[in-house]
Predicted model as a PDB file, atoms N, CA, C, CB and O in Angstrom, pLDDT in the B-factor column:
MODEL        1                                                                  
ATOM      1  N   SER A   1      80.955 114.473  96.370  1.00 60.00           N  
ATOM      2  CA  SER A   1      80.644 114.222  97.742  1.00 60.00           C  
ATOM      3  C   SER A   1      79.989 112.355  98.173  1.00 60.00           C  
ATOM      4  CB  SER A   1      79.393 115.535  98.047  1.00 60.00           C  
ATOM      5  O   SER A   1      79.012 111.818  97.650  1.00 60.00           O  
ATOM      6  N   PHE A   2      80.564 111.973  98.842  1.00 68.00           N  
ATOM      7  CA  PHE A   2      80.071 111.077  99.491  1.00 68.00           C  
ATOM      8  C   PHE A   2      79.129 111.036 100.853  1.00 68.00           C  
ATOM      9  CB  PHE A   2      80.997 110.556  99.603  1.00 68.00           C  
ATOM     10  O   PHE A   2      79.494 111.607 101.880  1.00 68.00           O  
ATOM     11  N   ILE A   3      78.197 110.490 100.786  1.00 70.00           N  
ATOM     12  CA  ILE A   3      77.565 110.072 102.226  1.00 70.00           C  
ATOM     13  C   ILE A   3      78.327 109.424 103.482  1.00 70.00           C  
ATOM     14  CB  ILE A   3      76.556 109.084 101.942  1.00 70.00           C  
ATOM     15  O   ILE A   3      78.834 108.304 103.441  1.00 70.00           O  
ATOM     16  N   PRO A   4      78.341 110.162 104.461  1.00 67.00           N  
ATOM     17  CA  PRO A   4      79.175 109.959 105.715  1.00 67.00           C  
ATOM     18  C   PRO A   4      78.766 108.281 105.962  1.00 67.00           C  
ATOM     19  CB  PRO A   4      78.673 111.170 107.158  1.00 67.00           C  
ATOM     20  O   PRO A   4      77.618 107.838 105.922  1.00 67.00           O  
ATOM     21  N   PHE A   5      79.808 107.617 106.183  1.00 68.00           N  
ATOM     22  CA  PHE A   5      79.579 106.576 106.678  1.00 68.00           C  
ATOM     23  C   PHE A   5      78.259 106.064 107.532  1.00 68.00           C  
ATOM     24  CB  PHE A   5      80.532 106.529 107.229  1.00 68.00           C  
ATOM     25  O   PHE A   5      77.409 105.236 107.203  1.00 68.00           O  
ATOM     26  N   ASP A   6      78.384 106.859 108.770  1.00 64.00           N  
ATOM     27  CA  ASP A   6      76.979 106.607 109.537  1.00 64.00           C  
ATOM     28  C   ASP A   6      75.861 106.828 108.944  1.00 64.00           C  
ATOM     29  CB  ASP A   6      76.798 107.329 110.639  1.00 64.00           C  
ATOM     30  O   ASP A   6      74.922 106.077 109.208  1.00 64.00           O  
ATOM     31  N   GLU A   7      75.712 107.719 108.164  1.00 66.00           N  
ATOM     32  CA  GLU A   7      74.675 108.185 107.248  1.00 66.00           C  
ATOM     33  C   GLU A   7      73.927 107.357 105.991  1.00 66.00           C  
ATOM     34  CB  GLU A   7      75.274 109.256 106.705  1.00 66.00           C  
ATOM     35  O   GLU A   7      72.885 107.594 105.379  1.00 66.00           O  
ATOM     36  N   LEU A   8      74.901 106.301 105.880  1.00 68.00           N  
ATOM     37  CA  LEU A   8      74.511 105.655 104.778  1.00 68.00           C  
ATOM     38  C   LEU A   8      73.358 104.561 104.892  1.00 68.00           C  
ATOM     39  CB  LEU A   8      75.658 105.113 104.276  1.00 68.00           C  
ATOM     40  O   LEU A   8      73.213 104.009 105.982  1.00 68.00           O  
ATOM     41  N   PRO A   9      72.709 104.291 104.054  1.00 61.00           N  
ATOM     42  CA  PRO A   9      71.308 103.547 104.313  1.00 61.00           C  
ATOM     43  C   PRO A   9      71.919 102.169 104.820  1.00 61.00           C  
ATOM     44  CB  PRO A   9      70.195 103.363 102.797  1.00 61.00           C  
ATOM     45  O   PRO A   9      72.998 101.711 104.446  1.00 61.00           O  
ATOM     46  N   HIS A  10      70.957 101.523 105.830  1.00 60.00           N  
ATOM     47  CA  HIS A  10      71.451 100.186 106.533  1.00 60.00           C  
ATOM     48  C   HIS A  10      72.365  99.216 105.400  1.00 60.00           C  
ATOM     49  CB  HIS A  10      69.959  99.250 107.113  1.00 60.00           C  
ATOM     50  O   HIS A  10      71.836  98.643 104.448  1.00 60.00           O  
ATOM     51  N   ILE A  11      73.279  99.183 105.598  1.00 62.00           N  
ATOM     52  CA  ILE A  11      74.143  98.207 104.594  1.00 62.00           C  
ATOM     53  C   ILE A  11      74.867  97.022 105.397  1.00 62.00           C  
ATOM     54  CB  ILE A  11      75.393  99.121 103.774  1.00 62.00           C  
ATOM     55  O   ILE A  11      75.972  97.247 105.890  1.00 62.00           O  
ATOM     56  N   LYS A  12      74.326  95.895 105.522  1.00 61.00           N  
ATOM     57  CA  LYS A  12      74.470  94.644 105.727  1.00 61.00           C  
ATOM     58  C   LYS A  12      74.368  93.449 104.932  1.00 61.00           C  
ATOM     59  CB  LYS A  12      73.884  94.526 106.446  1.00 61.00           C  
ATOM     60  O   LYS A  12      73.512  93.394 104.048  1.00 61.00           O  
ATOM     61  N   PRO A  13      75.025  92.637 105.114  1.00 58.00           N  
ATOM     62  CA  PRO A  13      74.572  91.162 104.604  1.00 58.00           C  
ATOM     63  C   PRO A  13      73.726  90.497 104.818  1.00 58.00           C  
ATOM     64  CB  PRO A  13      75.155  90.377 104.749  1.00 58.00           C  
ATOM     65  O   PRO A  13      73.354  90.232 105.961  1.00 58.00           O  
ATOM     66  N   LYS A  14      73.137  89.998 103.633  1.00 58.00           N  
ATOM     67  CA  LYS A  14      71.621  89.507 103.562  1.00 58.00           C  
ATOM     68  C   LYS A  14      71.672  87.751 104.575  1.00 58.00           C  
ATOM     69  CB  LYS A  14      71.095  89.285 101.408  1.00 58.00           C  
ATOM     70  O   LYS A  14      70.688  87.134 104.982  1.00 58.00           O  
ATOM     71  N   ASN A  15      73.028  87.387 104.717  1.00 61.00           N  
ATOM     72  CA  ASN A  15      73.300  86.341 105.513  1.00 61.00           C  
ATOM     73  C   ASN A  15      74.961  86.360 105.741  1.00 61.00           C  
ATOM     74  CB  ASN A  15      72.703  85.003 104.826  1.00 61.00           C  
ATOM     75  O   ASN A  15      75.926  86.548 104.999  1.00 61.00           O  
ATOM     76  N   PRO A  16      74.731  85.994 107.514  1.00 65.00           N  
ATOM     77  CA  PRO A  16      76.157  85.915 107.658  1.00 65.00           C  
ATOM     78  C   PRO A  16      77.199  85.735 107.142  1.00 65.00           C  
ATOM     79  CB  PRO A  16      76.365  85.451 108.119  1.00 65.00           C  
ATOM     80  O   PRO A  16      78.147  86.438 107.490  1.00 65.00           O  
ATOM     81  N   ARG A  17      77.377  84.660 106.070  1.00 66.00           N  
ATOM     82  CA  ARG A  17      78.307  84.377 105.178  1.00 66.00           C  
ATOM     83  C   ARG A  17      78.748  85.282 103.878  1.00 66.00           C  
ATOM     84  CB  ARG A  17      77.913  83.253 104.811  1.00 66.00           C  
ATOM     85  O   ARG A  17      79.667  84.941 103.134  1.00 66.00           O  
ATOM     86  N   MET A  18      78.095  86.294 103.728  1.00 67.00           N  
ATOM     87  CA  MET A  18      78.252  87.099 102.654  1.00 67.00           C  
ATOM     88  C   MET A  18      78.762  88.758 103.238  1.00 67.00           C  
ATOM     89  CB  MET A  18      76.755  87.031 101.815  1.00 67.00           C  
ATOM     90  O   MET A  18      78.563  89.432 104.249  1.00 67.00           O  
ATOM     91  N   ASN A  19      79.468  88.904 102.028  1.00 78.00           N  
ATOM     92  CA  ASN A  19      80.143  90.209 102.377  1.00 78.00           C  
ATOM     93  C   ASN A  19      79.447  91.468 102.375  1.00 78.00           C  
ATOM     94  CB  ASN A  19      81.160  90.411 101.551  1.00 78.00           C  
ATOM     95  O   ASN A  19      78.366  91.535 101.791  1.00 78.00           O  
ATOM     96  N   TYR A  20      80.054  92.737 103.104  1.00 82.00           N  
ATOM     97  CA  TYR A  20      79.339  93.698 102.491  1.00 82.00           C  
ATOM     98  C   TYR A  20      80.017  94.227 101.058  1.00 82.00           C  
ATOM     99  CB  TYR A  20      79.180  94.795 103.517  1.00 82.00           C  
ATOM    100  O   TYR A  20      81.102  93.988 100.529  1.00 82.00           O  
ATOM    101  N   THR A  21      78.989  94.977 100.711  1.00 84.00           N  
ATOM    102  CA  THR A  21      79.563  95.453  98.958  1.00 84.00           C  
ATOM    103  C   THR A  21      79.409  97.062  99.338  1.00 84.00           C  
ATOM    104  CB  THR A  21      78.221  94.824  97.175  1.00 84.00           C  
ATOM    105  O   THR A  21      78.411  97.589  99.829  1.00 84.00           O  
ATOM    106  N   CYS A  22      80.549  97.646  99.015  1.00 86.00           N  
ATOM    107  CA  CYS A  22      80.812  99.004  98.795  1.00 86.00           C  
ATOM    108  C   CYS A  22      79.892  99.635  97.905  1.00 86.00           C  
ATOM    109  CB  CYS A  22      82.081  99.179  98.328  1.00 86.00           C  
ATOM    110  O   CYS A  22      79.906  99.207  96.751  1.00 86.00           O  
ATOM    111  N   PRO A  23      78.940 100.737  98.232  1.00 85.00           N  
ATOM    112  CA  PRO A  23      77.965 101.172  97.231  1.00 85.00           C  
ATOM    113  C   PRO A  23      79.000 102.118  96.562  1.00 85.00           C  
ATOM    114  CB  PRO A  23      76.469 101.891  97.823  1.00 85.00           C  
ATOM    115  O   PRO A  23      78.514 102.822  95.677  1.00 85.00           O  
ATOM    116  N   VAL A  24      80.059 102.247  96.753  1.00 88.00           N  
ATOM    117  CA  VAL A  24      80.843 103.376  95.520  1.00 88.00           C  
ATOM    118  C   VAL A  24      81.590 102.639  94.278  1.00 88.00           C  
ATOM    119  CB  VAL A  24      82.230 104.386  96.319  1.00 88.00           C  
ATOM    120  O   VAL A  24      81.587 103.072  93.126  1.00 88.00           O  
ATOM    121  N   CYS A  25      82.268 101.379  94.743  1.00 90.00           N  
ATOM    122  CA  CYS A  25      83.086 100.377  94.053  1.00 90.00           C  
ATOM    123  C   CYS A  25      82.646  99.490  93.801  1.00 90.00           C  
ATOM    124  CB  CYS A  25      83.997  99.990  94.478  1.00 90.00           C  
ATOM    125  O   CYS A  25      82.743  99.073  92.646  1.00 90.00           O  
ATOM    126  N   ALA A  26      81.941  98.777  94.795  1.00 87.00           N  
ATOM    127  CA  ALA A  26      81.373  97.735  94.818  1.00 87.00           C  
ATOM    128  C   ALA A  26      82.461  96.651  95.140  1.00 87.00           C  
ATOM    129  CB  ALA A  26      80.643  97.610  93.637  1.00 87.00           C  
ATOM    130  O   ALA A  26      82.153  95.495  94.849  1.00 87.00           O  
ATOM    131  N   LYS A  27      83.576  96.849  95.647  1.00 88.00           N  
ATOM    132  CA  LYS A  27      84.448  96.173  96.512  1.00 88.00           C  
ATOM    133  C   LYS A  27      83.673  95.235  97.511  1.00 88.00           C  
ATOM    134  CB  LYS A  27      85.282  97.194  97.245  1.00 88.00           C  
ATOM    135  O   LYS A  27      82.957  95.790  98.345  1.00 88.00           O  
ATOM    136  N   GLU A  28      83.752  93.889  97.500  1.00 86.00           N  
ATOM    137  CA  GLU A  28      83.222  93.357  98.703  1.00 86.00           C  
ATOM    138  C   GLU A  28      84.334  92.956 100.075  1.00 86.00           C  
ATOM    139  CB  GLU A  28      82.463  92.068  98.177  1.00 86.00           C  
ATOM    140  O   GLU A  28      85.473  92.495 100.001  1.00 86.00           O  
ATOM    141  N   ILE A  29      83.642  93.271 101.133  1.00 86.00           N  
ATOM    142  CA  ILE A  29      84.465  93.580 102.314  1.00 86.00           C  
ATOM    143  C   ILE A  29      83.925  92.472 103.175  1.00 86.00           C  
ATOM    144  CB  ILE A  29      84.307  95.141 102.954  1.00 86.00           C  
ATOM    145  O   ILE A  29      82.723  92.247 103.035  1.00 86.00           O  
ATOM    146  N   PHE A  30      84.677  91.641 104.153  1.00 84.00           N  
ATOM    147  CA  PHE A  30      84.046  90.698 104.949  1.00 84.00           C  
ATOM    148  C   PHE A  30      83.758  90.863 106.230  1.00 84.00           C  
ATOM    149  CB  PHE A  30      84.624  89.736 104.927  1.00 84.00           C  
ATOM    150  O   PHE A  30      83.393  89.913 106.922  1.00 84.00           O  
ATOM    151  N   ASN A  31      83.900  92.205 106.745  1.00 84.00           N  
ATOM    152  CA  ASN A  31      83.386  92.596 107.765  1.00 84.00           C  
ATOM    153  C   ASN A  31      83.283  94.127 108.173  1.00 84.00           C  
ATOM    154  CB  ASN A  31      83.966  91.930 108.560  1.00 84.00           C  
ATOM    155  O   ASN A  31      84.123  94.934 107.774  1.00 84.00           O  
ATOM    156  N   LYS A  32      82.151  94.514 109.036  1.00 82.00           N  
ATOM    157  CA  LYS A  32      81.747  95.706 108.922  1.00 82.00           C  
ATOM    158  C   LYS A  32      82.791  96.639 109.203  1.00 82.00           C  
ATOM    159  CB  LYS A  32      80.697  95.880 109.649  1.00 82.00           C  
ATOM    160  O   LYS A  32      82.637  97.664 108.538  1.00 82.00           O  
ATOM    161  N   ALA A  33      83.992  96.669 110.088  1.00 85.00           N  
ATOM    162  CA  ALA A  33      84.779  97.418 110.740  1.00 85.00           C  
ATOM    163  C   ALA A  33      85.866  97.494 109.059  1.00 85.00           C  
ATOM    164  CB  ALA A  33      85.400  96.620 112.459  1.00 85.00           C  
ATOM    165  O   ALA A  33      86.086  98.605 108.575  1.00 85.00           O  
ATOM    166  N   ASP A  34      86.267  96.579 108.563  1.00 89.00           N  
ATOM    167  CA  ASP A  34      87.122  96.638 107.590  1.00 89.00           C  
ATOM    168  C   ASP A  34      86.028  97.540 106.130  1.00 89.00           C  
ATOM    169  CB  ASP A  34      87.737  94.836 107.339  1.00 89.00           C  
ATOM    170  O   ASP A  34      86.498  98.279 105.264  1.00 89.00           O  
ATOM    171  N   PHE A  35      84.973  97.262 106.245  1.00 87.00           N  
ATOM    172  CA  PHE A  35      84.007  98.397 105.515  1.00 87.00           C  
ATOM    173  C   PHE A  35      84.139  99.506 105.696  1.00 87.00           C  
ATOM    174  CB  PHE A  35      82.794  98.396 105.714  1.00 87.00           C  
ATOM    175  O   PHE A  35      84.290 100.290 104.759  1.00 87.00           O  
ATOM    176  N   ARG A  36      84.117  99.921 107.095  1.00 87.00           N  
ATOM    177  CA  ARG A  36      84.009 101.239 107.478  1.00 87.00           C  
ATOM    178  C   ARG A  36      85.578 101.754 107.032  1.00 87.00           C  
ATOM    179  CB  ARG A  36      83.556 101.387 109.174  1.00 87.00           C  
ATOM    180  O   ARG A  36      85.681 102.829 106.441  1.00 87.00           O  
ATOM    181  N   ARG A  37      86.431 101.185 107.247  1.00 89.00           N  
ATOM    182  CA  ARG A  37      88.045 101.660 107.131  1.00 89.00           C  
ATOM    183  C   ARG A  37      87.994 101.947 105.473  1.00 89.00           C  
ATOM    184  CB  ARG A  37      89.430 100.211 107.677  1.00 89.00           C  
ATOM    185  O   ARG A  37      88.208 103.039 104.945  1.00 89.00           O  
ATOM    186  N   HIS A  38      87.646 100.648 104.761  1.00 90.00           N  
ATOM    187  CA  HIS A  38      87.614 100.958 103.194  1.00 90.00           C  
ATOM    188  C   HIS A  38      86.517 102.258 102.762  1.00 90.00           C  
ATOM    189  CB  HIS A  38      87.081  99.438 102.363  1.00 90.00           C  
ATOM    190  O   HIS A  38      86.614 103.075 101.846  1.00 90.00           O  
ATOM    191  N   TYR A  39      85.713 102.128 103.550  1.00 89.00           N  
ATOM    192  CA  TYR A  39      84.715 103.503 102.640  1.00 89.00           C  
ATOM    193  C   TYR A  39      85.383 104.677 103.193  1.00 89.00           C  
ATOM    194  CB  TYR A  39      82.722 103.682 103.040  1.00 89.00           C  
ATOM    195  O   TYR A  39      85.109 105.580 102.403  1.00 89.00           O  
ATOM    196  N   MET A  40      85.991 105.071 103.974  1.00 89.00           N  
ATOM    197  CA  MET A  40      86.951 106.137 104.271  1.00 89.00           C  
ATOM    198  C   MET A  40      87.699 106.463 103.308  1.00 89.00           C  
ATOM    199  CB  MET A  40      87.745 105.898 105.243  1.00 89.00           C  
ATOM    200  O   MET A  40      87.943 107.669 103.261  1.00 89.00           O  
ATOM    201  N   VAL A  41      88.342 105.577 102.198  1.00 90.00           N  
ATOM    202  CA  VAL A  41      88.721 105.956 101.080  1.00 90.00           C  
ATOM    203  C   VAL A  41      88.131 106.907 100.421  1.00 90.00           C  
ATOM    204  CB  VAL A  41      88.782 105.127 100.461  1.00 90.00           C  
ATOM    205  O   VAL A  41      88.612 107.987 100.077  1.00 90.00           O  
ATOM    206  N   HIS A  42      86.977 106.456 100.229  1.00 90.00           N  
ATOM    207  CA  HIS A  42      86.190 107.399  99.298  1.00 90.00           C  
ATOM    208  C   HIS A  42      85.839 108.436  99.589  1.00 90.00           C  
ATOM    209  CB  HIS A  42      85.210 107.050  98.894  1.00 90.00           C  
ATOM    210  O   HIS A  42      85.892 109.306  98.720  1.00 90.00           O  
ATOM    211  N   THR A  43      85.288 108.809 101.052  1.00 88.00           N  
ATOM    212  CA  THR A  43      84.898 109.918 101.608  1.00 88.00           C  
ATOM    213  C   THR A  43      86.359 111.113 101.718  1.00 88.00           C  
ATOM    214  CB  THR A  43      84.202 109.402 103.081  1.00 88.00           C  
ATOM    215  O   THR A  43      86.377 112.336 101.578  1.00 88.00           O  
ATOM    216  N   GLY A  44      87.254 110.326 101.963  1.00 88.00           N  
ATOM    217  CA  GLY A  44      88.407 111.362 102.757  1.00 88.00           C  
ATOM    218  C   GLY A  44      88.582 111.540 104.036  1.00 88.00           C  
ATOM    219  O   GLY A  44      89.477 112.270 104.464  1.00 88.00           O  
ATOM    220  N   GLU A  45      87.706 110.862 104.842  1.00 89.00           N  
ATOM    221  CA  GLU A  45      87.330 111.059 105.904  1.00 89.00           C  
ATOM    222  C   GLU A  45      88.819 110.405 106.995  1.00 89.00           C  
ATOM    223  CB  GLU A  45      85.781 110.364 105.945  1.00 89.00           C  
ATOM    224  O   GLU A  45      89.254 109.300 106.671  1.00 89.00           O  
ATOM    225  N   ARG A  46      89.463 111.097 108.154  1.00 92.00           N  
ATOM    226  CA  ARG A  46      90.342 110.858 108.508  1.00 92.00           C  
ATOM    227  C   ARG A  46      90.201 111.288 110.051  1.00 92.00           C  
ATOM    228  CB  ARG A  46      91.220 111.309 107.674  1.00 92.00           C  
ATOM    229  O   ARG A  46      90.585 112.413 110.371  1.00 92.00           O  
ATOM    230  N   PRO A  47      89.642 110.394 111.044  1.00 89.00           N  
ATOM    231  CA  PRO A  47      89.230 110.855 112.219  1.00 89.00           C  
ATOM    232  C   PRO A  47      89.726 111.069 113.347  1.00 89.00           C  
ATOM    233  CB  PRO A  47      88.572 110.391 112.462  1.00 89.00           C  
ATOM    234  O   PRO A  47      89.211 111.568 114.347  1.00 89.00           O  
ATOM    235  N   TYR A  48      91.307 110.466 113.071  1.00 93.00           N  
ATOM    236  CA  TYR A  48      92.266 110.729 113.975  1.00 93.00           C  
ATOM    237  C   TYR A  48      93.450 111.657 113.754  1.00 93.00           C  
ATOM    238  CB  TYR A  48      92.694 109.629 114.270  1.00 93.00           C  
ATOM    239  O   TYR A  48      94.488 111.356 113.165  1.00 93.00           O  
ATOM    240  N   PRO A  49      93.100 113.024 114.403  1.00 96.00           N  
ATOM    241  CA  PRO A  49      94.224 114.061 114.692  1.00 96.00           C  
ATOM    242  C   PRO A  49      95.414 113.871 115.360  1.00 96.00           C  
ATOM    243  CB  PRO A  49      93.783 114.991 115.338  1.00 96.00           C  
ATOM    244  O   PRO A  49      95.402 113.225 116.409  1.00 96.00           O  
ATOM    245  N   CYS A  50      96.466 114.338 114.914  1.00 97.00           N  
ATOM    246  CA  CYS A  50      97.777 114.540 115.704  1.00 97.00           C  
ATOM    247  C   CYS A  50      97.504 115.857 116.324  1.00 97.00           C  
ATOM    248  CB  CYS A  50      99.201 114.541 114.780  1.00 97.00           C  
ATOM    249  O   CYS A  50      96.993 116.772 115.679  1.00 97.00           O  
ATOM    250  N   SER A  51      97.919 115.986 117.853  1.00 96.00           N  
ATOM    251  CA  SER A  51      97.692 116.620 118.445  1.00 96.00           C  
ATOM    252  C   SER A  51      99.131 117.625 118.297  1.00 96.00           C  
ATOM    253  CB  SER A  51      97.188 115.959 119.525  1.00 96.00           C  
ATOM    254  O   SER A  51      99.171 118.690 118.912  1.00 96.00           O  
ATOM    255  N   HIS A  52      99.970 117.300 117.667  1.00 97.00           N  
ATOM    256  CA  HIS A  52     101.027 118.506 117.648  1.00 97.00           C  
ATOM    257  C   HIS A  52     101.474 118.611 115.981  1.00 97.00           C  
ATOM    258  CB  HIS A  52     102.557 118.113 118.790  1.00 97.00           C  
ATOM    259  O   HIS A  52     102.645 118.557 115.604  1.00 97.00           O  
ATOM    260  N   CYS A  53     100.738 118.712 115.415  1.00 97.00           N  
ATOM    261  CA  CYS A  53     100.826 118.953 113.845  1.00 97.00           C  
ATOM    262  C   CYS A  53      99.412 118.544 113.317  1.00 97.00           C  
ATOM    263  CB  CYS A  53     102.088 117.991 113.060  1.00 97.00           C  
ATOM    264  O   CYS A  53      98.596 117.913 113.989  1.00 97.00           O  
ATOM    265  N   PRO A  54      99.121 119.186 111.414  1.00 97.00           N  
ATOM    266  CA  PRO A  54      97.691 118.780 111.054  1.00 97.00           C  
ATOM    267  C   PRO A  54      97.559 117.899 110.669  1.00 97.00           C  
ATOM    268  CB  PRO A  54      97.043 119.318 110.355  1.00 97.00           C  
ATOM    269  O   PRO A  54      96.618 117.808 109.881  1.00 97.00           O  
ATOM    270  N   TYR A  55      98.285 116.805 110.909  1.00 97.00           N  
ATOM    271  CA  TYR A  55      98.510 115.073 110.244  1.00 97.00           C  
ATOM    272  C   TYR A  55      97.011 114.892 110.711  1.00 97.00           C  
ATOM    273  CB  TYR A  55      99.990 113.668 111.149  1.00 97.00           C  
ATOM    274  O   TYR A  55      96.557 115.606 111.605  1.00 97.00           O  
ATOM    275  N   ARG A  56      96.349 114.041 110.165  1.00 96.00           N  
ATOM    276  CA  ARG A  56      95.026 113.487 110.367  1.00 96.00           C  
ATOM    277  C   ARG A  56      95.172 112.033 110.155  1.00 96.00           C  
ATOM    278  CB  ARG A  56      93.956 114.104 109.429  1.00 96.00           C  
ATOM    279  O   ARG A  56      96.218 111.811 109.545  1.00 96.00           O  
ATOM    280  N   ALA A  57      94.605 111.113 110.394  1.00 95.00           N  
ATOM    281  CA  ALA A  57      95.100 109.514 109.851  1.00 95.00           C  
ATOM    282  C   ALA A  57      93.367 108.678 110.098  1.00 95.00           C  
ATOM    283  CB  ALA A  57      96.813 108.581 111.266  1.00 95.00           C  
ATOM    284  O   ALA A  57      92.516 108.814 110.977  1.00 95.00           O  
ATOM    285  N   ARG A  58      93.430 107.883 108.945  1.00 91.00           N  
ATOM    286  CA  ARG A  58      92.533 107.200 108.931  1.00 91.00           C  
ATOM    287  C   ARG A  58      92.113 105.982 110.189  1.00 91.00           C  
ATOM    288  CB  ARG A  58      92.761 106.809 107.772  1.00 91.00           C  
ATOM    289  O   ARG A  58      91.025 105.552 110.570  1.00 91.00           O  
ATOM    290  N   GLN A  59      93.269 105.740 110.523  1.00 91.00           N  
ATOM    291  CA  GLN A  59      93.505 104.652 111.537  1.00 91.00           C  
ATOM    292  C   GLN A  59      94.260 105.222 112.638  1.00 91.00           C  
ATOM    293  CB  GLN A  59      94.267 103.430 110.960  1.00 91.00           C  
ATOM    294  O   GLN A  59      95.230 105.955 112.446  1.00 91.00           O  
ATOM    295  N   LEU A  60      93.806 104.880 113.862  1.00 94.00           N  
ATOM    296  CA  LEU A  60      94.315 104.776 115.276  1.00 94.00           C  
ATOM    297  C   LEU A  60      96.019 104.271 114.750  1.00 94.00           C  
ATOM    298  CB  LEU A  60      93.234 103.429 116.411  1.00 94.00           C  
ATOM    299  O   LEU A  60      96.944 105.081 114.814  1.00 94.00           O  
ATOM    300  N   TYR A  61      96.177 103.154 114.356  1.00 95.00           N  
ATOM    301  CA  TYR A  61      97.313 102.703 114.609  1.00 95.00           C  
ATOM    302  C   TYR A  61      98.455 103.794 113.555  1.00 95.00           C  
ATOM    303  CB  TYR A  61      97.224 100.990 114.301  1.00 95.00           C  
ATOM    304  O   TYR A  61      99.649 103.940 113.816  1.00 95.00           O  
ATOM    305  N   ASN A  62      97.797 104.402 112.467  1.00 96.00           N  
ATOM    306  CA  ASN A  62      98.548 105.327 111.659  1.00 96.00           C  
ATOM    307  C   ASN A  62      98.647 106.386 112.157  1.00 96.00           C  
ATOM    308  CB  ASN A  62      98.153 105.544 110.520  1.00 96.00           C  
ATOM    309  O   ASN A  62      99.061 107.251 111.385  1.00 96.00           O  
ATOM    310  N   LEU A  63      98.436 106.700 113.156  1.00 97.00           N  
ATOM    311  CA  LEU A  63      98.420 107.937 113.730  1.00 97.00           C  
ATOM    312  C   LEU A  63      99.528 107.568 114.919  1.00 97.00           C  
ATOM    313  CB  LEU A  63      96.831 108.457 114.208  1.00 97.00           C  
ATOM    314  O   LEU A  63     100.496 108.324 114.998  1.00 97.00           O  
ATOM    315  N   ARG A  64      99.440 106.410 115.882  1.00 97.00           N  
ATOM    316  CA  ARG A  64     100.438 106.229 116.595  1.00 97.00           C  
ATOM    317  C   ARG A  64     101.875 106.029 115.944  1.00 97.00           C  
ATOM    318  CB  ARG A  64     100.076 105.259 117.316  1.00 97.00           C  
ATOM    319  O   ARG A  64     102.854 106.547 116.482  1.00 97.00           O  
ATOM    320  N   SER A  65     101.971 105.423 115.013  1.00 97.00           N  
ATOM    321  CA  SER A  65     103.005 105.579 113.805  1.00 97.00           C  
ATOM    322  C   SER A  65     103.626 107.113 113.363  1.00 97.00           C  
ATOM    323  CB  SER A  65     102.218 105.009 112.489  1.00 97.00           C  
ATOM    324  O   SER A  65     104.724 107.666 113.427  1.00 97.00           O  
ATOM    325  N   HIS A  66     102.657 107.361 113.019  1.00 97.00           N  
ATOM    326  CA  HIS A  66     102.961 109.067 113.036  1.00 97.00           C  
ATOM    327  C   HIS A  66     103.982 109.488 113.844  1.00 97.00           C  
ATOM    328  CB  HIS A  66     101.783 109.941 113.547  1.00 97.00           C  
ATOM    329  O   HIS A  66     105.177 109.688 113.629  1.00 97.00           O  
ATOM    330  N   VAL A  67     103.025 109.625 115.188  1.00 97.00           N  
ATOM    331  CA  VAL A  67     103.327 110.615 116.172  1.00 97.00           C  
ATOM    332  C   VAL A  67     105.054 109.578 116.825  1.00 97.00           C  
ATOM    333  CB  VAL A  67     101.594 110.862 117.556  1.00 97.00           C  
ATOM    334  O   VAL A  67     105.909 110.241 117.413  1.00 97.00           O  
ATOM    335  N   SER A  68     105.212 108.545 116.673  1.00 97.00           N  
ATOM    336  CA  SER A  68     106.371 108.076 117.481  1.00 97.00           C  
ATOM    337  C   SER A  68     107.616 108.421 116.226  1.00 97.00           C  
ATOM    338  CB  SER A  68     106.175 106.188 118.045  1.00 97.00           C  
ATOM    339  O   SER A  68     108.682 108.930 116.573  1.00 97.00           O  
ATOM    340  N   ASN A  69     107.411 108.172 115.144  1.00 97.00           N  
ATOM    341  CA  ASN A  69     108.284 108.603 113.844  1.00 97.00           C  
ATOM    342  C   ASN A  69     108.375 110.203 113.793  1.00 97.00           C  
ATOM    343  CB  ASN A  69     107.532 108.026 112.343  1.00 97.00           C  
ATOM    344  O   ASN A  69     109.416 110.738 113.411  1.00 97.00           O  
ATOM    345  N   LYS A  70     107.408 110.853 114.135  1.00 97.00           N  
ATOM    346  CA  LYS A  70     107.842 112.510 113.706  1.00 97.00           C  
ATOM    347  C   LYS A  70     107.701 113.529 114.981  1.00 97.00           C  
ATOM    348  CB  LYS A  70     106.679 113.187 112.379  1.00 97.00           C  
ATOM    349  O   LYS A  70     107.810 114.751 114.876  1.00 97.00           O  
ATOM    350  N   HIS A  71     107.468 112.898 116.082  1.00 96.00           N  
ATOM    351  CA  HIS A  71     107.394 113.742 117.181  1.00 96.00           C  
ATOM    352  C   HIS A  71     107.679 112.670 118.548  1.00 96.00           C  
ATOM    353  CB  HIS A  71     105.841 114.560 117.159  1.00 96.00           C  
ATOM    354  O   HIS A  71     106.854 112.220 119.344  1.00 96.00           O  
ATOM    355  N   PRO A  72     109.222 112.450 118.478  1.00 89.00           N  
ATOM    356  CA  PRO A  72     109.491 111.532 119.577  1.00 89.00           C  
ATOM    357  C   PRO A  72     109.638 112.215 120.605  1.00 89.00           C  
ATOM    358  CB  PRO A  72     110.553 110.709 119.459  1.00 89.00           C  
ATOM    359  O   PRO A  72     109.878 111.667 121.681  1.00 89.00           O  
TER     360      PRO A  72                                                      
ENDMDL                                                                          
END                                                                             
């Protein structure tokens, strides 16, 4: 099990030109939003639930795409 993103120790670049480094796989990510999205791969977090079925998405765009394709 992984630590939820919001409970990670304060992770930020030492200077603004550096990348965020994932504590699980050491992948370097350019900005905090992309780092958060990447970290969800490890935690399995899917914060966007479909209101029509059990589907959950990591990104709002994916949920909107799902709804338009599966629940027109």
